[in-house]
C-alpha positions as CSV (number, residue, x, y, z in Angstrom):
1,M,85.4,180.5,0.7
2,T,86.2,180.5,4.5
3,R,88.5,177.9,6.0
4,S,85.7,176.6,7.9
5,K,83.6,176.0,4.9
6,V,86.4,174.3,3.3
7,L,86.9,172.0,5.8
8,L,83.4,171.3,6.7
9,P,82.3,168.6,4.1
10,A,85.3,166.4,4.5
11,A,85.3,166.8,8.3
12,I,81.7,165.9,8.3
13,A,82.3,162.9,6.4
14,L,85.0,161.6,8.7
15,I,83.3,162.4,11.7
16,M,80.2,160.4,10.6
17,A,82.2,157.5,9.8
18,L,83.8,157.3,13.3
19,T,80.9,158.1,15.6
20,G,77.5,159.4,16.2
21,C,77.4,160.9,19.5
22,T,79.0,163.4,21.8
23,T,81.7,162.2,23.9
24,K,81.4,162.7,27.7
25,T,85.2,162.8,28.4
26,V,88.3,164.8,27.3
27,S,90.4,163.0,24.8
28,Q,94.4,163.1,25.2
29,S,94.8,165.5,22.1
30,Q,92.4,167.9,23.8
31,Y,94.6,168.2,26.9
32,S,95.9,172.0,27.1
33,G,99.2,171.3,28.8
34,F,98.4,173.3,32.0
35,L,98.6,170.4,34.3
36,S,102.2,169.3,35.4
37,S,101.6,165.7,34.2
38,Y,98.5,163.8,32.6
39,E,99.9,160.2,33.6
40,G,97.8,158.0,35.4
41,L,94.3,159.8,34.9
42,E,91.4,157.2,35.0
43,K,87.7,157.6,34.3
44,V,85.7,157.8,37.6
45,K,82.1,158.7,38.5
46,S,82.0,162.1,40.4
47,P,79.2,162.6,43.3
48,S,76.9,163.9,40.6
49,G,77.2,161.2,38.2
50,A,79.5,162.6,35.6
51,T,82.3,160.6,34.1
52,V,85.7,162.7,34.9
53,Q,89.4,161.9,34.4
54,R,91.3,161.6,37.7
55,W,94.2,160.7,39.3
56,V,95.0,160.5,43.0
57,A,98.1,159.6,44.6
58,P,98.4,156.4,46.7
59,G,97.8,157.0,50.3
60,F,96.2,160.6,49.8
61,D,93.9,161.3,52.8
62,V,92.4,164.9,52.9
63,S,92.1,164.7,56.7
64,Q,95.8,164.8,57.0
65,Y,95.7,168.5,55.7
66,D,94.4,171.3,57.9
67,S,94.0,174.4,55.2
68,V,94.1,175.1,51.4
69,V,95.7,177.9,49.3
70,V,93.5,178.5,46.4
71,Q,94.9,180.3,43.2
72,P,92.0,181.7,41.2
73,L,91.0,179.9,38.1
74,S,92.2,181.1,34.8
75,Y,91.8,180.6,31.3
76,Y,94.4,178.7,29.6
77,P,95.5,180.2,27.4
78,Q,93.9,183.2,27.4
79,P,91.0,183.3,25.1
80,K,89.8,185.8,22.4
81,P,86.7,186.9,22.1
82,T,84.4,185.8,19.2
83,D,80.9,186.9,17.6
84,R,79.3,184.1,19.8
85,I,81.2,184.7,23.1
86,D,82.3,188.2,23.9
87,Q,84.7,189.3,26.4
88,A,82.2,190.6,29.2
89,T,80.8,187.1,29.0
90,L,84.2,185.2,29.3
91,D,84.8,187.6,32.2
92,A,81.5,186.8,33.9
93,L,81.9,183.3,33.2
94,L,85.3,183.3,35.1
95,S,84.3,185.3,38.0
96,Q,81.1,183.0,38.5
97,A,83.3,180.0,38.3
98,N,85.9,181.5,40.7
99,Q,83.4,182.7,43.2
100,Q,81.4,179.1,43.3
101,V,84.4,176.7,42.9
102,G,86.2,178.8,45.5
103,G,83.4,178.8,48.2
104,A,83.0,174.7,47.6
105,I,86.5,174.0,48.5
106,A,86.2,176.5,51.8
107,Q,83.5,174.0,52.9
108,R,86.1,171.0,52.9
109,L,89.2,172.9,54.0
110,P,89.7,176.4,55.6
111,V,91.1,178.8,53.0
112,V,94.3,180.4,53.6
113,S,96.8,183.1,52.1
114,A,100.1,181.9,50.9
115,Q,101.8,183.8,53.8
116,A,99.7,181.6,56.3
117,A,100.3,178.0,54.7
118,G,101.8,175.6,57.1
119,P,103.4,172.1,56.8
120,R,99.6,170.5,56.2
121,T,98.6,173.2,53.6
122,L,97.3,171.9,50.3
123,L,97.4,174.4,47.0
124,F,94.6,174.2,44.6
125,R,95.4,175.5,41.0
126,G,92.8,175.2,38.2
127,A,91.9,176.6,34.6
128,I,89.1,176.8,32.2
129,T,90.8,175.2,29.1
130,G,87.9,175.3,26.5
131,V,84.4,176.5,25.9
132,A,82.7,174.9,23.0
133,A,79.5,174.8,21.2
134,E,79.2,171.3,19.5
135,T,76.5,170.0,17.2
136,Q,74.4,167.4,18.6
137,G,75.3,164.0,17.5
138,L,78.4,165.1,15.9
139,R,82.0,165.3,17.0
140,P,83.8,168.4,16.8
141,Y,85.9,168.7,13.4
142,E,88.5,171.5,15.2
143,I,89.3,172.1,18.9
144,L,91.2,175.5,19.8
145,P,91.6,176.4,23.5
146,I,88.6,178.7,24.4
147,A,87.4,178.7,20.6
148,L,83.9,177.9,19.8
149,V,83.8,174.4,18.3
150,L,81.4,173.9,15.7
151,A,81.0,170.4,13.9
152,G,78.7,172.3,11.5
153,A,75.1,173.3,12.1
154,V,73.3,172.5,8.8
155,T,72.9,169.0,8.0
156,A,70.5,167.1,5.3
157,A,67.8,167.4,7.8
158,G,68.5,171.3,8.6
159,E,69.9,173.0,11.4
160,R,70.8,171.1,14.8
161,D,70.9,171.7,18.2
162,Q,74.2,172.4,19.8
163,N,75.8,171.2,23.1
164,T,77.6,173.8,25.4
165,E,80.7,172.7,26.9
166,L,83.3,173.7,29.1
167,Y,86.6,172.1,30.0
168,L,88.5,172.1,33.1
169,E,91.8,171.0,34.4
170,G,93.1,171.5,38.0
171,E,95.1,169.8,40.7
172,L,96.1,169.7,44.4
173,V,99.5,169.6,45.5
174,E,101.3,170.1,48.8
175,F,102.1,173.9,49.1
176,R,105.5,173.5,50.9
177,S,106.8,170.4,49.2
178,G,104.9,170.8,45.6
179,K,104.2,166.9,45.8
180,P,101.1,166.4,43.8
181,V,98.0,164.5,45.3
182,M,95.5,164.7,42.7
183,R,94.8,166.0,39.4
184,L,91.4,166.3,37.4
185,V,90.4,166.8,33.9
186,R,86.7,167.2,33.0
187,K,84.0,168.0,30.3
188,G,80.9,169.5,31.7
189,F,77.8,170.1,29.6
190,G,75.6,173.6,29.8
191,K,72.4,174.5,28.2
192,T,71.5,173.5,24.6
193,L,71.5,176.2,21.8
194,S,69.0,176.1,19.1
195,D,71.7,176.5,16.4
196,D,75.2,177.7,15.5
197,Q,74.1,181.5,15.4
198,Q,72.8,181.6,18.9
199,K,75.4,183.5,21.4
200,I,77.0,181.7,24.4
201,T,75.7,183.5,27.6
202,T,77.0,182.9,31.3
203,A,73.8,181.6,32.0
204,D,74.1,178.8,29.3
205,M,77.2,177.6,31.2
206,R,75.8,178.0,34.7
207,P,74.7,174.1,34.9
208,V,78.3,173.2,34.5
209,I,79.6,175.4,37.2
210,D,76.9,174.4,39.4
211,Q,77.8,170.8,38.8
212,L,81.5,171.4,39.9
213,T,80.5,173.1,42.7
214,R,78.2,170.0,43.9
215,D,81.2,167.6,43.2
216,A,83.6,169.8,45.1
217,I,81.8,169.8,48.0
218,Q,81.1,166.1,48.0
219,F,84.5,165.0,46.8
220,N,85.9,161.6,48.2
221,P,88.8,160.9,46.7
222,H,88.3,157.2,47.8
223,A,85.0,156.6,46.1
224,A,84.7,153.5,44.1
225,Q,85.9,154.0,40.4
């Protein structure tokens, strides 16, 4: 008997006792360790209406900066392919995210190389810290970075649809001083899968990346929380 089959009955019983809905934000136990700190994160609404967790340094004013160095998004930690998401899909997902998010940042500030960075240059670094498939109406019984998270696809009513989810962490720091000015942790939702056997594709996660792009373009650090 596999470990997942052993854990599933007890996990479902516990989950059903605790909650009956999908969480919209990342819990502390799901923080990856990618960010330099997770202190002070507060829930706010993004321009698209998504609930995200964000910290902004007091007095931060993006107009005081004239350029940004963008480190390519990475996976943190490095994922391992599974039966439901292969290496080609992981690579394509990361490439698409880098293309769109990098382009969105460039619409806010000129992107420069590290060699061309000046005293008013910011540095953006970010990572995809999880890709998940979660049964609708249940919470994951286990979450591993970049691993598929399954809360059990079969219930008394039969197979259930699954949400596809993407976890992202990122931060802005002053390039020369290393002073942090913003940190962000968010969980986004892609397309719905029909069951726990359906493979995850780049197209399934495209809505999440599109939403990230729109929010980056419209980002306002002083928006009401």
